[in-house]
MOPAC internal coordinates of N, CA, C and O (Angstrom, degrees):
PM7 1SCF
backbone

  N    0.0000 0     0.00 0     0.00 0    0    0    0
  C    1.4486 1     0.00 0     0.00 0    1    0    0
  C    1.5292 1   108.38 1     0.00 0    2    1    0
  O    1.2310 1   120.47 1   -40.40 1    3    2    1
  N    1.3029 1   116.70 1   139.60 1    3    2    1
  C    1.4510 1   121.88 1   179.54 1    5    3    2
  C    1.5154 1   112.22 1   -83.65 1    6    5    3
  O    1.2310 1   121.77 1     0.96 1    7    6    5
  N    1.2899 1   114.22 1  -179.04 1    7    6    5
  C    1.4661 1   121.74 1  -179.48 1    9    7    6
  C    1.5342 1   109.45 1   -78.07 1   10    9    7
  O    1.2310 1   120.88 1   -43.96 1   11   10    9
  N    1.3375 1   115.92 1   136.04 1   11   10    9
  C    1.4661 1   121.13 1   177.35 1   13   11   10
  C    1.5252 1   109.14 1  -124.47 1   14   13   11
  O    1.2310 1   120.82 1   -15.66 1   15   14   13
  N    1.3047 1   116.04 1   164.34 1   15   14   13
  C    1.4580 1   122.04 1   175.40 1   17   15   14
  C    1.5312 1   107.62 1  -127.82 1   18   17   15
  O    1.2310 1   120.74 1   -98.34 1   19   18   17
  N    1.3499 1   116.20 1    81.66 1   19   18   17
  C    1.4690 1   119.25 1  -173.77 1   21   19   18
  C    1.5274 1   114.14 1   -62.20 1   22   21   19
  O    1.2310 1   119.51 1   160.44 1   23   22   21
  N    1.3343 1   118.54 1   -19.56 1   23   22   21
  C    1.4620 1   121.50 1   178.43 1   25   23   22
  C    1.5278 1   111.86 1  -108.47 1   26   25   23
  O    1.2310 1   120.49 1  -167.13 1   27   26   25
  N    1.3429 1   116.68 1    12.87 1   27   26   25
  C    1.4570 1   120.96 1   179.19 1   29   27   26
  C    1.5198 1   111.71 1    84.38 1   30   29   27
  O    1.2310 1   121.25 1     2.71 1   31   30   29
  N    1.3326 1   115.22 1  -177.29 1   31   30   29
  C    1.4698 1   120.98 1  -176.76 1   33   31   30
  C    1.5213 1   113.13 1   -75.25 1   34   33   31
  O    1.2310 1   120.03 1   151.63 1   35   34   33
  N    1.3338 1   117.54 1   -28.37 1   35   34   33
  C    1.4670 1   120.70 1  -176.43 1   37   35   34
  C    1.5364 1   110.80 1  -133.95 1   38   37   35
  O    1.2310 1   120.40 1  -111.24 1   39   38   37
  N    1.3392 1   116.83 1    68.76 1   39   38   37
  C    1.4657 1   118.87 1   179.50 1   41   39   38
  C    1.5306 1   111.41 1   -69.82 1   42   41   39
  O    1.2310 1   121.32 1   -17.11 1   43   42   41
  N    1.3168 1   115.07 1   162.89 1   43   42   41
  C    1.4638 1   121.58 1   172.42 1   45   43   42
  C    1.5166 1   107.62 1  -102.91 1   46   45   43
  O    1.2310 1   120.89 1   -31.83 1   47   46   45
  N    1.3269 1   115.91 1   148.17 1   47   46   45
  C    1.4497 1   117.37 1   178.84 1   49   47   46
  C    1.5039 1   112.25 1  -175.45 1   50   49   47
  O    1.2310 1   122.06 1   -11.92 1   51   50   49
  N    1.3140 1   113.65 1   168.08 1   51   50   49
  C    1.4601 1   121.19 1   177.09 1   53   51   50
  C    1.5174 1   107.74 1  -152.05 1   54   53   51
  O    1.2310 1   121.65 1   -35.34 1   55   54   53
  N    1.3274 1   114.45 1   144.66 1   55   54   53
  C    1.4630 1   120.75 1   172.50 1   57   55   54
  C    1.5190 1   106.40 1  -135.91 1   58   57   55
  O    1.2310 1   120.97 1   -40.28 1   59   58   57
  N    1.3065 1   115.76 1   139.72 1   59   58   57
  C    1.4590 1   121.44 1   178.44 1   61   59   58
  C    1.5224 1   108.39 1  -131.65 1   62   61   59
  O    1.2310 1   121.25 1   -45.21 1   63   62   61
  N    1.3287 1   115.21 1   134.79 1   63   62   61
  C    1.4606 1   122.24 1   173.32 1   65   63   62
  C    1.5170 1   106.43 1  -120.24 1   66   65   63
  O    1.2310 1   120.23 1   -64.15 1   67   66   65
  N    1.3391 1   117.17 1   115.85 1   67   66   65
  C    1.4652 1   116.46 1   179.90 1   69   67   66
  C    1.5333 1   110.41 1   -96.56 1   70   69   67
  O    1.2310 1   120.51 1   -19.80 1   71   70   69
  N    1.3301 1   116.63 1   160.20 1   71   70   69
  C    1.4678 1   120.38 1  -176.17 1   73   71   70
  C    1.5280 1   113.80 1   -63.53 1   74   73   71
  O    1.2310 1   120.15 1   160.12 1   75   74   73
  N    1.3258 1   117.33 1   -19.88 1   75   74   73
  C    1.4649 1   120.54 1   179.80 1   77   75   74
  C    1.5289 1   111.93 1   -81.27 1   78   77   75
  O    1.2310 1   120.07 1   177.72 1   79   78   77
  N    1.3423 1   117.47 1    -2.28 1   79   78   77
  C    1.4592 1   119.80 1   175.31 1   81   79   78
  C    1.5100 1   115.37 1    97.38 1   82   81   79
  O    1.2310 1   119.27 1  -160.98 1   83   82   81
  N    1.3197 1   119.00 1    19.02 1   83   82   81
  C    1.4705 1   121.79 1   176.35 1   85   83   82
  C    1.5096 1   109.20 1  -110.22 1   86   85   83
  O    1.2310 1   121.56 1   -39.42 1   87   86   85
  N    1.3443 1   114.62 1   140.58 1   87   86   85
  C    1.4569 1   120.10 1   174.94 1   89   87   86
  C    1.5177 1   109.46 1  -124.65 1   90   89   87
  O    1.2310 1   121.55 1   -21.25 1   91   90   89
  N    1.3297 1   114.63 1   158.75 1   91   90   89
  C    1.4518 1   122.22 1   175.66 1   93   91   90
  C    1.5156 1   107.57 1  -144.12 1   94   93   91
  O    1.2310 1   120.22 1   -46.69 1   95   94   93
  N    1.3268 1   117.19 1   133.31 1   95   94   93
  C    1.4692 1   121.41 1   177.17 1   97   95   94
  C    1.5189 1   109.58 1  -131.33 1   98   97   95
  O    1.2310 1   121.14 1   -38.73 1   99   98   97
  N    1.3276 1   115.42 1   141.27 1   99   98   97
  C    1.4677 1   123.33 1   176.79 1  101   99   98
  C    1.5143 1   107.77 1  -142.28 1  102  101   99
  O    1.2310 1   120.43 1   -51.00 1  103  102  101
  N    1.3371 1   116.78 1   129.00 1  103  102  101
  C    1.4607 1   122.31 1   175.89 1  105  103  102
  C    1.5253 1   108.02 1  -132.87 1  106  105  103
  O    1.2310 1   120.93 1   -45.64 1  107  106  105
  N    1.3363 1   115.83 1   134.36 1  107  106  105
  C    1.4622 1   121.62 1   173.92 1  109  107  106
  C    1.5304 1   107.76 1  -128.88 1  110  109  107
  O    1.2310 1   120.10 1   -30.09 1  111  110  109
  N    1.3210 1   117.41 1   149.91 1  111  110  109
  C    1.4610 1   119.81 1  -176.86 1  113  111  110
  C    1.5219 1   112.63 1   -75.02 1  114  113  111
  O    1.2310 1   121.64 1   -20.36 1  115  114  113
  N    1.3401 1   114.47 1   159.64 1  115  114  113
  C    1.4568 1   118.94 1   174.77 1  117  115  114
  C    1.5293 1   108.96 1   -71.58 1  118  117  115
  O    1.2310 1   120.63 1   -23.07 1  119  118  117
  N    1.3101 1   116.40 1   156.93 1  119  118  117
  C    1.4587 1   121.12 1   175.51 1  121  119  118
  C    1.5157 1   115.87 1    75.98 1  122  121  119
  O    1.2310 1   119.67 1  -162.46 1  123  122  121
  N    1.3233 1   118.23 1    17.54 1  123  122  121
  C    1.4654 1   119.18 1   178.54 1  125  123  122
  C    1.5143 1   110.46 1   -70.75 1  126  125  123
  O    1.2310 1   121.10 1   -33.74 1  127  126  125
  N    1.3154 1   115.51 1   146.26 1  127  126  125
  C    1.4620 1   120.02 1   174.74 1  129  127  126
  C    1.5254 1   108.55 1  -120.54 1  130  129  127
  O    1.2310 1   120.76 1   -14.27 1  131  130  129
  N    1.3148 1   116.16 1   165.73 1  131  130  129
  C    1.4590 1   121.52 1  -179.97 1  133  131  130
  C    1.5327 1   109.01 1   -67.29 1  134  133  131
  O    1.2310 1   119.68 1   -56.89 1  135  134  133
  N    1.3511 1   118.22 1   123.11 1  135  134  133
  C    1.4743 1   120.30 1   179.76 1  137  135  134
  C    1.5298 1   111.57 1   -62.52 1  138  137  135
  O    1.2310 1   120.98 1   -43.42 1  139  138  137
  N    1.3226 1   115.74 1   136.58 1  139  138  137
  C    1.4672 1   120.82 1   179.55 1  141  139  138
  C    1.5294 1   112.59 1  -107.90 1  142  141  139
  O    1.2310 1   120.41 1   160.88 1  143  142  141
  N    1.3286 1   116.83 1   -19.12 1  143  142  141
  C    1.4591 1   121.72 1  -178.48 1  145  143  142
  C    1.5233 1   109.37 1  -132.94 1  146  145  143
  O    1.2310 1   120.84 1   -10.34 1  147  146  145
  N    1.3216 1   116.00 1   169.66 1  147  146  145
  C    1.4641 1   119.47 1   175.63 1  149  147  146
  C    1.5209 1   111.09 1   -64.03 1  150  149  147
  O    1.2310 1   120.38 1   145.69 1  151  150  149
  N    1.3222 1   116.88 1   -34.31 1  151  150  149
  C    1.4663 1   119.84 1   177.02 1  153  151  150
  C    1.5268 1   110.34 1   -63.87 1  154  153  151
  O    1.2310 1   120.24 1   138.92 1  155  154  153
  N    1.3374 1   117.15 1   -41.08 1  155  154  153
  C    1.4680 1   121.13 1   176.64 1  157  155  154
  C    1.5295 1   110.65 1   -61.71 1  158  157  155
  O    1.2310 1   120.47 1   139.42 1  159  158  157
  N    1.3359 1   116.70 1   -40.58 1  159  158  157
  C    1.4642 1   120.93 1   179.15 1  161  159  158
  C    1.5272 1   110.69 1   -63.42 1  162  161  159
  O    1.2310 1   120.41 1   139.91 1  163  162  161
  N    1.3301 1   116.83 1   -40.09 1  163  162  161
  C    1.4662 1   120.70 1   179.13 1  165  163  162
  C    1.5234 1   110.63 1   -64.57 1  166  165  163
  O    1.2310 1   120.25 1   139.04 1  167  166  165
  N    1.3227 1   117.13 1   -40.96 1  167  166  165
  C    1.4671 1   121.01 1   177.73 1  169  167  166
  C    1.5220 1   109.81 1   -63.45 1  170  169  167
  O    1.2310 1   120.27 1   136.14 1  171  170  169
  N    1.3324 1   117.09 1   -43.86 1  171  170  169
  C    1.4719 1   120.86 1   179.37 1  173  171  170
  C    1.5257 1   110.52 1   -61.00 1  174  173  171
  O    1.2310 1   120.07 1   137.14 1  175  174  173
  N    1.3170 1   117.46 1   -42.86 1  175  174  173
  C    1.4671 1   121.27 1   179.45 1  177  175  174
  C    1.5249 1   110.92 1   -63.09 1  178  177  175
  O    1.2310 1   120.33 1   135.06 1  179  178  177
  N    1.3305 1   116.97 1   -44.94 1  179  178  177
  C    1.4663 1   120.70 1  -178.03 1  181  179  178
  C    1.5246 1   112.30 1   -67.74 1  182  181  179
  O    1.2310 1   120.12 1   158.09 1  183  182  181
  N    1.3251 1   117.38 1   -21.91 1  183  182  181
  C    1.4651 1   119.96 1  -175.51 1  185  183  182
  C    1.5245 1   113.23 1   -88.96 1  186  185  183
  O    1.2310 1   119.64 1   176.65 1  187  186  185
  N    1.3112 1   118.28 1    -3.35 1  187  186  185
  C    1.4643 1   121.22 1  -176.05 1  189  187  186
  C    1.5226 1   111.74 1  -103.68 1  190  189  187
  O    1.2310 1   121.11 1    -5.02 1  191  190  189
  N    1.3212 1   115.48 1   174.98 1  191  190  189
  C    1.4544 1   123.14 1   172.16 1  193  191  190
  C    1.5186 1   106.73 1  -139.84 1  194  193  191
  O    1.2310 1   120.09 1   -47.05 1  195  194  193
  N    1.3119 1   117.43 1   132.95 1  195  194  193
  C    1.4651 1   121.52 1   175.98 1  197  195  194
  C    1.5247 1   108.83 1  -154.48 1  198  197  195
  O    1.2310 1   121.25 1   -49.60 1  199  198  197
  N    1.3232 1   115.21 1   130.40 1  199  198  197
  C    1.4662 1   118.85 1   174.25 1  201  199  198
  C    1.5224 1   109.36 1  -158.62 1  202  201  199
  O    1.2310 1   121.63 1   -17.84 1  203  202  201
  N    1.3416 1   114.48 1   162.16 1  203  202  201
  C    1.4552 1   121.11 1  -178.82 1  205  203  202
  C    1.5213 1   108.66 1  -151.07 1  206  205  203
  O    1.2310 1   121.51 1   -23.78 1  207  206  205
  N    1.3285 1   114.72 1   156.22 1  207  206  205
  C    1.4493 1   119.54 1   176.49 1  209  207  206
  C    1.5162 1   111.01 1   171.97 1  210  209  207
  O    1.2310 1   121.32 1     0.82 1  211  210  209
  N    1.3183 1   115.09 1  -179.18 1  211  210  209
  C    1.4603 1   121.13 1   176.46 1  213  211  210
  C    1.5232 1   108.06 1   -77.08 1  214  213  211
  O    1.2310 1   120.81 1   -41.54 1  215  214  213
  N    1.3276 1   116.05 1   138.46 1  215  214  213
  C    1.4609 1   119.55 1   179.33 1  217  215  214
  C    1.5249 1   110.27 1  -121.21 1  218  217  215
  O    1.2310 1   122.04 1   -20.58 1  219  218  217
  N    1.3182 1   113.71 1   159.42 1  219  218  217
  C    1.4591 1   121.20 1   172.88 1  221  219  218
  C    1.5217 1   107.33 1  -144.25 1  222  221  219
  O    1.2310 1   121.14 1   -28.00 1  223  222  221
  N    1.3244 1   115.43 1   152.00 1  223  222  221
  C    1.4584 1   121.77 1   177.73 1  225  223  222
  C    1.5156 1   107.56 1  -108.90 1  226  225  223
  O    1.2310 1   121.14 1   -51.10 1  227  226  225
  N    1.3218 1   115.43 1   128.90 1  227  226  225
  C    1.4602 1   121.97 1   178.62 1  229  227  226
  C    1.5228 1   107.84 1  -115.92 1  230  229  227
  O    1.2310 1   120.42 1   -54.55 1  231  230  229
  N    1.3321 1   116.80 1   125.45 1  231  230  229
  C    1.4683 1   120.00 1  -178.61 1  233  231  230
  C    1.5290 1   110.58 1   -58.56 1  234  233  231
  O    1.2310 1   119.39 1   -32.11 1  235  234  233
  N    1.3251 1   118.77 1   147.89 1  235  234  233
  C    1.4515 1   124.01 1     2.33 1  237  235  234
  C    1.5347 1   113.52 1   -90.44 1  238  237  235
  O    1.2310 1   119.49 1   157.01 1  239  238  237
  N    1.3515 1   118.59 1   -22.99 1  239  238  237
  C    1.4612 1   118.23 1  -173.03 1  241  239  238
  C    1.5232 1   113.36 1  -151.65 1  242  241  239
  O    1.2310 1   120.25 1  -149.79 1  243  242  241
  N    1.3148 1   117.12 1    30.21 1  243  242  241
  C    1.4573 1   121.30 1  -174.53 1  245  243  242
  C    1.5205 1   109.80 1  -104.64 1  246  245  243
  O    1.2310 1   120.98 1   -51.45 1  247  246  245
  N    1.3362 1   115.72 1   128.55 1  247  246  245
  C    1.4629 1   123.16 1   176.60 1  249  247  246
  C    1.5237 1   107.22 1  -113.52 1  250  249  247
  O    1.2310 1   120.16 1   -57.59 1  251  250  249
  N    1.3211 1   117.30 1   122.41 1  251  250  249
  C    1.4681 1   121.90 1  -177.82 1  253  251  250
  C    1.5193 1   108.04 1  -118.45 1  254  253  251
  O    1.2310 1   120.67 1   -56.17 1  255  254  253
  N    1.3270 1   116.32 1   123.83 1  255  254  253
  C    1.4656 1   121.59 1   177.09 1  257  255  254
  C    1.5203 1   108.82 1  -112.48 1  258  257  255
  O    1.2310 1   120.51 1   -55.19 1  259  258  257
  N    1.3334 1   116.64 1   124.81 1  259  258  257
  C    1.4568 1   121.94 1   172.74 1  261  259  258
  C    1.5237 1   106.06 1   -89.23 1  262  261  259
  O    1.2310 1   120.96 1   -74.98 1  263  262  261
  N    1.3149 1   115.76 1   105.02 1  263  262  261
  C    1.4629 1   122.23 1  -170.85 1  265  263  262
  C    1.5258 1   110.49 1   -74.93 1  266  265  263
  O    1.2310 1   120.85 1   -51.77 1  267  266  265
  N    1.3499 1   115.98 1   128.23 1  267  266  265
  C    1.4665 1   119.49 1   175.40 1  269  267  266
  C    1.5297 1   112.45 1  -118.37 1  270  269  267
  O    1.2310 1   119.93 1   172.88 1  271  270  269
  N    1.3285 1   117.73 1    -7.12 1  271  270  269
  C    1.4602 1   121.37 1   173.41 1  273  271  270
  C    1.5215 1   107.65 1  -152.49 1  274  273  271
  O    1.2310 1   120.39 1   -42.46 1  275  274  273
  N    1.3506 1   116.86 1   137.54 1  275  274  273
  C    1.4596 1   120.42 1  -177.49 1  277  275  274
  C    1.5216 1   110.75 1  -158.68 1  278  277  275
  O    1.2310 1   121.62 1   -26.64 1  279  278  277
  N    1.3105 1   114.50 1   153.36 1  279  278  277
  C    1.4676 1   120.47 1   174.93 1  281  279  278
  C    1.5138 1   109.93 1   -69.52 1  282  281  279
  O    1.2310 1   119.96 1   155.96 1  283  282  281
  N    1.3149 1   117.68 1   -24.04 1  283  282  281
  C    1.4643 1   124.89 1  -178.47 1  285  283  282
  C    1.5202 1   106.96 1  -111.72 1  286  285  283
  O    1.2310 1   120.67 1   -79.89 1  287  286  285
  N    1.3169 1   116.32 1   100.11 1  287  286  285
  C    1.4639 1   122.97 1  -169.53 1  289  287  286
  C    1.5299 1   114.73 1   -52.94 1  290  289  287
  O    1.2310 1   118.44 1   144.17 1  291  290  289
  N    1.3416 1   120.58 1   -35.83 1  291  290  289
  C    1.4646 1   118.88 1   178.51 1  293  291  290
  C    1.5326 1   114.91 1   -60.23 1  294  293  291
  O    1.2310 1   119.67 1   161.33 1  295  294  293
  N    1.3449 1   118.23 1   -18.67 1  295  294  293
  C    1.4620 1   119.78 1   177.11 1  297  295  294
  C    1.5232 1   112.45 1   -76.36 1  298  297  295
  O    1.2310 1   119.37 1   157.37 1  299  298  297
  N    1.3375 1   118.81 1   -22.63 1  299  298  297
  C    1.4639 1   121.73 1  -178.12 1  301  299  298
  C    1.5281 1   108.39 1   -63.45 1  302  301  299
  O    1.2310 1   121.29 1   -53.48 1  303  302  301
  N    1.3370 1   115.15 1   126.52 1  303  302  301
  C    1.4570 1   121.53 1  -177.75 1  305  303  302
  C    1.5236 1   113.32 1    90.27 1  306  305  303
  O    1.2310 1   120.30 1   172.37 1  307  306  305
  N    1.3218 1   117.02 1    -7.63 1  307  306  305
  C    1.4671 1   120.01 1   179.91 1  309  307  306
  C    1.5246 1   110.82 1   -90.87 1  310  309  307
  O    1.2310 1   121.16 1   -14.77 1  311  310  309
  N    1.3118 1   115.39 1   165.23 1  311  310  309
  C    1.4599 1   120.94 1   170.48 1  313  311  310
  C    1.5208 1   107.33 1  -104.86 1  314  313  311
  O    1.2310 1   120.86 1   -61.33 1  315  314  313
  N    1.3179 1   115.96 1   118.67 1  315  314  313
  C    1.4575 1   121.25 1   176.81 1  317  315  314
  C    1.5245 1   107.88 1   -94.45 1  318  317  315
  O    1.2310 1   120.92 1   -56.66 1  319  318  317
  N    1.3068 1   115.85 1   123.34 1  319  318  317
  C    1.4660 1   121.58 1  -176.14 1  321  319  318
  C    1.5233 1   109.00 1  -104.91 1  322  321  319
  O    1.2310 1   121.47 1   -49.46 1  323  322  321
  N    1.3191 1   114.80 1   130.54 1  323  322  321
  C    1.4583 1   122.22 1   176.28 1  325  323  322
  C    1.5296 1   107.71 1  -130.55 1  326  325  323
  O    1.2310 1   121.02 1   -33.09 1  327  326  325
  N    1.3051 1   115.66 1   146.91 1  327  326  325
  C    1.4573 1   121.78 1   174.64 1  329  327  326
  C    1.5166 1   106.60 1  -105.84 1  330  329  327
  O    1.2310 1   120.22 1   -51.35 1  331  330  329
  N    1.3258 1   117.19 1   128.65 1  331  330  329
  C    1.4597 1   120.59 1  -171.14 1  333  331  330
  C    1.5123 1   112.70 1  -111.41 1  334  333  331
  O    1.2310 1   122.62 1   -32.57 1  335  334  333
  N    1.3200 1   112.58 1   147.43 1  335  334  333
  C    1.4579 1   121.70 1   174.68 1  337  335  334
  C    1.5247 1   106.44 1  -136.39 1  338  337  335
  O    1.2310 1   120.69 1   -66.55 1  339  338  337
  N    1.3172 1   116.28 1   113.45 1  339  338  337
  C    1.4629 1   122.28 1  -179.95 1  341  339  338
  C    1.5160 1   108.29 1  -101.95 1  342  341  339
  O    1.2310 1   120.87 1   -55.71 1  343  342  341
  N    1.3354 1   115.94 1   124.29 1  343  342  341
  C    1.4641 1   121.21 1   179.43 1  345  343  342
  C    1.5266 1   107.73 1  -139.31 1  346  345  343
  O    1.2310 1   120.82 1   -72.92 1  347  346  345
  N    1.3253 1   116.05 1   107.08 1  347  346  345
  C    1.4670 1   119.86 1  -177.29 1  349  347  346
  C    1.5175 1   109.84 1    61.85 1  350  349  347
  O    1.2310 1   120.41 1    55.87 1  351  350  349
  N    1.3377 1   116.83 1  -124.13 1  351  350  349
  C    1.4636 1   122.06 1   179.35 1  353  351  350
  C    1.5219 1   112.69 1   -95.10 1  354  353  351
  O    1.2310 1   119.53 1  -167.66 1  355  354  353
  N    1.3289 1   118.49 1    12.34 1  355  354  353
  C    1.4666 1   121.96 1  -179.21 1  357  355  354
  C    1.5266 1   110.76 1  -112.02 1  358  357  355
  O    1.2310 1   121.12 1   -45.73 1  359  358  357
  N    1.3159 1   115.46 1   134.27 1  359  358  357
  C    1.4579 1   123.20 1   175.23 1  361  359  358
  C    1.5203 1   107.46 1  -120.18 1  362  361  359
  O    1.2310 1   120.22 1   -63.95 1  363  362  361
  N    1.3253 1   117.18 1   116.05 1  363  362  361
  C    1.4601 1   121.43 1   176.72 1  365  363  362
  C    1.5162 1   108.11 1  -103.21 1  366  365  363
  O    1.2310 1   121.32 1   -54.26 1  367  366  365
  N    1.3291 1   115.08 1   125.74 1  367  366  365
  C    1.4624 1   122.12 1   177.77 1  369  367  366
  C    1.5227 1   108.10 1  -112.94 1  370  369  367
  O    1.2310 1   121.03 1   -52.40 1  371  370  369
  N    1.3264 1   115.64 1   127.60 1  371  370  369
  C    1.4611 1   121.99 1   177.38 1  373  371  370
  C    1.5127 1   107.10 1  -117.62 1  374  373  371
  O    1.2310 1   120.50 1   -52.05 1  375  374  373
  N    1.3081 1   116.65 1   127.95 1  375  374  373
  C    1.4594 1   119.98 1  -176.92 1  377  375  374
  C    1.5205 1   111.45 1   -78.54 1  378  377  375
  O    1.2310 1   121.74 1   -20.67 1  379  378  377
  N    1.3186 1   114.28 1   159.33 1  379  378  377
  C    1.4529 1   120.58 1   161.83 1  381  379  378
  C    1.5371 1   104.65 1   -70.39 1  382  381  379
  O    1.2310 1   118.69 1   -11.61 1  383  382  381
  N    1.3280 1   120.10 1   168.39 1  383  382  381
  C    1.4693 1   119.45 1   178.23 1  385  383  382
  C    1.5298 1   110.15 1   -55.29 1  386  385  383
  O    1.2310 1   120.69 1   -46.95 1  387  386  385
  N    1.3396 1   116.28 1   133.05 1  387  386  385
  C    1.4602 1   120.10 1   179.28 1  389  387  386
  C    1.5045 1   111.05 1  -145.54 1  390  389  387
  O    1.2310 1   121.56 1   -19.15 1  391  390  389
  N    1.3129 1   114.62 1   160.85 1  391  390  389
  C    1.4584 1   122.02 1   177.97 1  393  391  390
  C    1.5146 1   107.93 1  -101.47 1  394  393  391
  O    1.2310 1   119.89 1   -70.74 1  395  394  393
  N    1.3211 1   117.81 1   109.26 1  395  394  393
  C    1.4630 1   121.95 1   178.77 1  397  395  394
  C    1.5221 1   108.14 1   -91.54 1  398  397  395
  O    1.2310 1   120.00 1   -47.97 1  399  398  397
  N    1.3361 1   117.61 1   132.03 1  399  398  397
  C    1.4631 1   119.25 1  -177.17 1  401  399  398
  C    1.5211 1   113.00 1   -62.23 1  402  401  399
  O    1.2310 1   119.49 1   149.96 1  403  402  401
  N    1.3360 1   118.59 1   -30.04 1  403  402  401
  C    1.4528 1   120.90 1  -179.03 1  405  403  402
  C    1.5313 1   111.70 1   -69.37 1  406  405  403
  O    1.2310 1   120.08 1   150.10 1  407  406  405
  N    1.3333 1   117.46 1   -29.90 1  407  406  405
  C    1.4599 1   121.38 1  -174.61 1  409  407  406
  C    1.5220 1   113.26 1  -100.31 1  410  409  407
  O    1.2310 1   120.04 1   158.00 1  411  410  409
  N    1.3333 1   117.53 1   -22.00 1  411  410  409
  C    1.4593 1   122.69 1  -178.59 1  413  411  410
  C    1.5365 1   111.22 1    52.40 1  414  413  411
  O    1.2310 1   121.18 1  -137.88 1  415  414  413
  N    1.3360 1   115.36 1    42.12 1  415  414  413
  C    1.4556 1   120.75 1   179.40 1  417  415  414
  C    1.5257 1   108.77 1  -156.90 1  418  417  415
  O    1.2310 1   120.86 1   -25.26 1  419  418  417
  N    1.3244 1   115.96 1   154.74 1  419  418  417
  C    1.4539 1   121.21 1   175.22 1  421  419  418
  C    1.5231 1   108.28 1   -72.22 1  422  421  419
  O    1.2310 1   120.94 1   -49.48 1  423  422  421
  N    1.3364 1   115.81 1   130.52 1  423  422  421
  C    1.4570 1   119.52 1  -176.08 1  425  423  422
  C    1.5194 1   110.83 1  -154.04 1  426  425  423
  O    1.2310 1   120.82 1    -7.53 1  427  426  425
  N    1.3146 1   116.04 1   172.47 1  427  426  425
  C    1.4572 1   124.12 1   170.51 1  429  427  426
  C    1.5170 1   106.80 1  -109.48 1  430  429  427
  O    1.2310 1   120.27 1   -42.01 1  431  430  429
  N    1.3155 1   117.08 1   137.99 1  431  430  429
  C    1.4644 1   121.23 1   175.11 1  433  431  430
  C    1.5175 1   107.97 1  -107.03 1  434  433  431
  O    1.2310 1   120.80 1   -42.39 1  435  434  433
  N    1.3245 1   116.08 1   137.61 1  435  434  433
  C    1.4662 1   122.37 1   175.93 1  437  435  434
  C    1.5173 1   106.94 1  -126.47 1  438  437  435
  O    1.2310 1   120.75 1   -62.07 1  439  438  437
  N    1.3281 1   116.17 1   117.93 1  439  438  437
  C    1.4702 1   121.68 1  -178.60 1  441  439  438
  C    1.5247 1   107.84 1  -127.86 1  442  441  439
  O    1.2310 1   120.90 1   -49.46 1  443  442  441
  N    1.3359 1   115.88 1   130.54 1  443  442  441
  C    1.4597 1   120.37 1   176.23 1  445  443  442
  C    1.5168 1   109.00 1  -109.87 1  446  445  443
  O    1.2310 1   121.20 1   -55.81 1  447  446  445
  N    1.3162 1   115.31 1   124.19 1  447  446  445
  C    1.4633 1   123.12 1   178.68 1  449  447  446
  C    1.5281 1   108.38 1  -105.21 1  450  449  447
  O    1.2310 1   120.39 1   -35.27 1  451  450  449
  N    1.3197 1   116.86 1   144.73 1  451  450  449
  C    1.4627 1   121.09 1   175.35 1  453  451  450
  C    1.5180 1   108.79 1  -118.06 1  454  453  451
  O    1.2310 1   121.03 1   -45.65 1  455  454  453
  N    1.3387 1   115.64 1   134.35 1  455  454  453
  C    1.4640 1   121.65 1  -178.96 1  457  455  454
  C    1.5310 1   109.80 1   -63.79 1  458  457  455
  O    1.2310 1   121.37 1   -46.83 1  459  458  457
  N    1.3281 1   114.99 1   133.17 1  459  458  457
  C    1.4661 1   120.05 1   172.90 1  461  459  458
  C    1.5057 1   108.68 1   -84.70 1  462  461  459
  O    1.2310 1   121.02 1   -36.78 1  463  462  461
  N    1.2940 1   115.66 1   143.22 1  463  462  461
  C    1.4602 1   120.60 1   174.10 1  465  463  462
  C    1.5201 1   106.27 1   -95.24 1  466  465  463
  O    1.2310 1   121.06 1   -61.63 1  467  466  465
  N    1.3166 1   115.58 1   118.37 1  467  466  465
  C    1.4572 1   120.48 1  -178.12 1  469  467  466
  C    1.5339 1   110.34 1   -72.68 1  470  469  467
  O    1.2310 1   121.41 1   -44.63 1  471  470  469
  N    1.3150 1   114.90 1   135.37 1  471  470  469
  C    1.4645 1   117.80 1   174.93 1  473  471  470
  C    1.5173 1   108.29 1   -86.93 1  474  473  471
  O    1.2310 1   120.65 1   -31.52 1  475  474  473
  N    1.3063 1   116.36 1   148.48 1  475  474  473
  C    1.4603 1   120.43 1  -179.30 1  477  475  474
  C    1.5074 1   109.69 1  -116.49 1  478  477  475
  O    1.2310 1   121.23 1   -40.79 1  479  478  477
  N    1.3138 1   115.25 1   139.21 1  479  478  477
  C    1.4596 1   121.15 1   176.26 1  481  479  478
  C    1.5408 1   108.24 1   -90.47 1  482  481  479
  O    1.2310 1   120.88 1   -38.80 1  483  482  481
  N    1.2990 1   115.93 1   141.20 1  483  482  481
  C    1.4689 1   119.20 1   177.28 1  485  483  482
  C    1.5029 1   111.23 1   -85.44 1  486  485  483
  O    1.2310 1   120.10 1   180.00 1  487  486  485

């Protein structure tokens, strides 16, 4: 199978890792429009990714999240494994083989996050 971009070329997303060991990730595809019908809402829901849980880092580069809430119910209670590469302000996470509901196939996901620089008010 070749490389795909299930969220398009320029998806929107955010990931947060807090010092207490909780993470949250949300990804939505580029080009989304405001849903006008229930069918549109279902398509919007199926096109996103969102999950949260306690995480731990295992040397040398393994990030394991014990999922306790997710848009895709089968992930709840699972351990999602990602391999991380941190370079400057970029964090690339590569999954272990997983079944993504949008693709209905076993695949690897590769997502690169860039650190936001927080603005400060005076």
